[in-house]
N, C-alpha and C positions, 0 to 999 in steps of 0.2 A: 504494500500500500504506500503510495507516494506521500511525502510531506506536502501538505497543502498550504499555499501562501497567497495572500491577496494584497494588491496595491490599491489603495483607496485615496479619495480626496475630492475636493470640489471640482466643478467643471473648469477645464482649461488650466489645471494645475500641472499637467504633463504626465498623467498616469500611463496612457497608451504609448506615448513616446518613450517613456522609460522602460516599459516592458519590451518595446521594439528594440531597444538598445542592448538588452540583455544578451549574453552569448548563447549561441545555439549548440545543442547537444542532443543525441538520441535519447538520453535519460532525463532530460528536462522538458516537461510538457507545458507549452504555453497555451492555456485554455482560451485566451482571447476574450472578446466581448460576449455579453450574454446572448445577444441575438444569433450568434454563431452556433449556439447549442439548442436553439428552439426554432422549429420550422415556421411557426406562426409569426414570431417576432422577426425572423429573418425575411419572410415575405413582406412584412410591413416596411422594413428598411429598404428592400429592393424596389417596392412600388411607391415609396414616399408617403405612406399612410400612417407611419408610426406616431407622428405628432397628433394626428386626429384621434387615434385610439388612445393615446397617452392622456389626453385631456377630456376625451368624450366618453370613455367607458365608465362603468360604475366602480366605486372603491373596491368592492368585492372582486370584480373581474380583474382589476388591475393587480391587486395583491396576489390572487390565485395564479394568474398568468406568470407574474414575475417569479414567484416562489416555485412554481412548477419548472420553469426554465432553470432556476438555480439548482434544483434537485437533479435535473437532467445533466447539467454541466458537471456536477459533482460525480455522478455515476459514470459519465464519459471519462473522467480523469482516472477513475479506479480501473477502467478497462485497459488503460495503457500499461501493459505488463512490464515494459522495460523502464518506465518512468520511476525515478526516485524522488522527483520534485515536480509538483504541479503548481503553476502560477496563474492566478486569476486576475483579470482586469475588473476590479471592484468585487468585493466579497459580500457575504450575507449581511454582516453588520452595516455595511455601507448601503445596501439595498433596503434595509429596514429604514434608514434615514431618508432614502429616496421616497419610499412608499408613504411614510409619515408626512413628508413635506408635500407630496402630491395631494394627499387627503386634506391637509390643512389649506392648501391653495383653493380647493373646490368648496370648502365649508365656510359658512358665515363666521366672521370673526377671525378666521385664519389662525386659530389657537393650536399650537403644537401639542399641548398637554391633552386636549380633547381628541386630536387626531391620533395621538399615541394610544389612547384608550380604545378608539375605534379599530385601529390596526391590530391591537392585541386580541380584540373580540373576533375579528375575521380569522386570525391565525388559529385561535382556539376552536372556533366553530368548524373550520375546515380541516383541522388536524395537520396544519402545515408546519413541518419541521425539516430544516436543512442543517446539517452539521456545519459549525463555524470552522473557519480555517485555523490551522495550528499556529500560523504566524501571520499577524495582521499589521501592515505598515500603512500609516497615514501620511500622505504628502500634503504640505501646506505652502502657501505663499502669502506674502504680506506680513506686516508687523502687528496687525490687529484684525478683528473680525470685519470691520467696515472696509479696511484696506483690501482684505482678501476678496470680499464681495465685489468691490470696484474693479479689482484686477481681473477677476473672472469675466465680468461683463465687458470690460474694455478689450479683451482678447477674443470676443465673439466675432466670427467672420461675417455673420448676418446681423441685420438690425434686430434688436431685441424689443419685445413689447412689455407692457406693464406686468402681465401675468408671469412671464419668464423672470423678470427682475424680482418679483415677489417670491417665486419659487426658489431662486438662487439664494435670497436672503434667508428663507426658512430652512433650506437644506444646510447651509453653512452654520446656521444657529444650532441645528440638530446635531451636526457633526461635532461642533464645539462641545455640546453637552455629552456626547459619547466619549469624546477625548477626556473631558473632565472626570468622567466616571471610570476611566482606565480601561476602556474597551479595546484599545489598540496597543499592541506590544511595543511599537516603535513609532516615533514622530520625527519626520524629516521636514524642516522648514527651509525652503529655497529663498534665500535673501537676494537682494538686488545684485550683490557681487558674485553670486554663485552661477557658474556655467552649468549647462545640462550634463556635462561630463562629471562635474563635482557631485551633483545629485546622484548620477548613475553609480559613481564609485562608493557613495555612502550606502546605497541599496546593496551593492555587491558585497560590501564589508559585512552588512547584517546577514545576508544570505550565506556568505562564506563561514561566518561564525556558527550559524545554526546548522548548516548542512555538511560542513567540512568538504564540500565539493571543490576540487582544484580549479574548476572553470571560473569560479566567482572571485577572480583577482581584479585589481583596478584595470580599467580599460587600456590596453596596449601598454602595460606598465613598464616593459623593458625598453620601449622606444622613447628616446628623449625628444626627438624632433622628426617631423615629416616635412620635407620640402617638396611641394607640389608645383609643377611648372605649367603655366599657361602661355598662350601666344599662338600666332598664326604659323602656318607651315614654313619651314626653313628659317625660323627666327633665331635659332641657336639654342633651343631648350636642351637638346640632348648633350651638346657640348658642355653647357653649364652644369648639367646633372653629373656628367662624368667627372668634371673637375672637382665638384664637391665630394664625390665618392673617393676620388684619388686623395683629396686632402685628408679625409677622415681615415682612410685605409679600409681594405676589404674585410678586415676582422670586425669592423664596427658599422660599416655602411654598405648599403645595397641599392643599386639602381634598378628601378622597376618601371614597367609600362602599365598604364591603367587598363589597357585592353586585356591584359592577363587576368586581372581581378574581375573584369566584366565577363570574360569567358568562363571563368570558374563559377561565378554566380549564376550565369545563364544555364550552365550544365546542370547545376543543382535544381534550378527553377524549372527546367524543362522547356524553356523558351527564352528568347532574348530579353535581357533586363530592360532594353530600350522600348519594350512594349508597355512598361510600367510607368507610373508617374515619376517625376524627377526625385521626389522625396523617397519613394520606394527604391529607385535606382541607387540613391546615396546610401540608404540603409543596407542594401545588399552588398554594395562595395565596402562599406564599413566592416561588415561581418567577415568578408574575405580578407581585408587588411588585418583584422585582429587574428584570424586563423593563421595567417602568414607570420605575423610577429610572434605568436605563441610557438610556432614550429621553429622559428629562427630566433630563439630567445637570446642569443649573444649579440644581436644587432642593436645598435643605439640610434642609428640614423637611417632613414629610408627616403629615397627620392622617387617621385612619380612623374611620368610624362604620359600624356599631357592632358591637362584639364580642358574640356571643351563644352561643358554644359553649365551655364551660369547658375541656375536654380539648384541643381544637385551640388555644386560647389559650395553654395551658401549653406546648405544643410550640413555638409561635412564640416565646415568651419564652425557652425553653431554647436555641433556635437563634440568636436575635438578641441575647440578653443585654441590656446596658444601652442599646443603640441603640433598643430598643422600650420605651417607657414606657406603662404601662397606667393609665388614669384611670377609676375607677368613679364615676359620678354617682348619688348616692343622694338621691332627692327624695321628700318626703312624698306619700302617695297623694292627699290632697286638692289639693295643688298640681298634680299630674299631671292629675287630673280637670279642674281649672280650665283647664289649657292645651289639653286634648284637643279635637279636632274630631269625635271619634267618641263613641258612647254609652258609659256606664260598663260595660255588659255587653260591648261589643266590646273595650274596653280590658282587661277581665279575661281575655278569650279570648287576647289578645296576650300578657298577662303569663304565663298558664298555659303557653303554647307556649315562652316564654323560660325559665320555671322548669324545664321538662322538659329543656332543653338545658344547664342549669347556668349560665344567664346571671347569676342573682342571686349566684352564688358567685365570679364574676370580681372 
């Protein structure tokens, strides 16, 4: 039976991102979001009707559907025979807070205490029981409840209405009550100075202590610096990368091509990673980078040629922080033409393709 772990927190605190950054292994089961374990919720997500059901169904229907999905997700994780660890995107305690907040939003007075009583009545009446996770981590942002609520709302990609703002206020108030009652085993607060890799390494430290799994080490801990080169064709990226590796020496530095990591990721995925969103491309590349660094544990410096997608590069920089240093090589066109082994027309075709991906903005 795997050790069950949940990552919890308010909307837009980074739960799903942090789970995505965790290292991959055959014995670590990432259960994902709740709708992935429930056909009905999954269909609502695919057809864009989840929001209508969320606010339009009865309290009883909402609680029963959510807790049925929780039970199904839990059973699915038990079926993973090789898994020693199962990690959930939000756990039972968190979904109790979600259900209580939804009930409160729909009720007159929006009282959380009354909503909690109604929630407990529904649970008792329907015999809904789902085992809680053995390790529950709560992610927070902001220095106060008000600041946290404002941060969550400001990070929404779509315009929010009054109902959602009320829900977010009630949800975070209920999460605060749960925290005060000691319902979470670990609290991680992401301050303004913390990068996403800082938070990821805190999570890995907690998981490593609890599981003793060698996989949960700090992200690419042996690598001091990654120098990633961008620039148009024949700008001199390879020459600079080779010079850096020569400077550090072959025992510490390795010169790599981004196409290698993309090919490795595509093979595991079963299709080209470039069919995915640029965020997913970056995440897949990151996992391949980490696998490579773990296998080549003596390396301290890695160079990569060449960055050619602007958005994916932004994600990698956000996740790796100062460990990733981006170098853009800007070379005059006449010099590139002189270095090129292809015709000027072919070079322009290459440039056009890179412009379309945002390579010149890196």
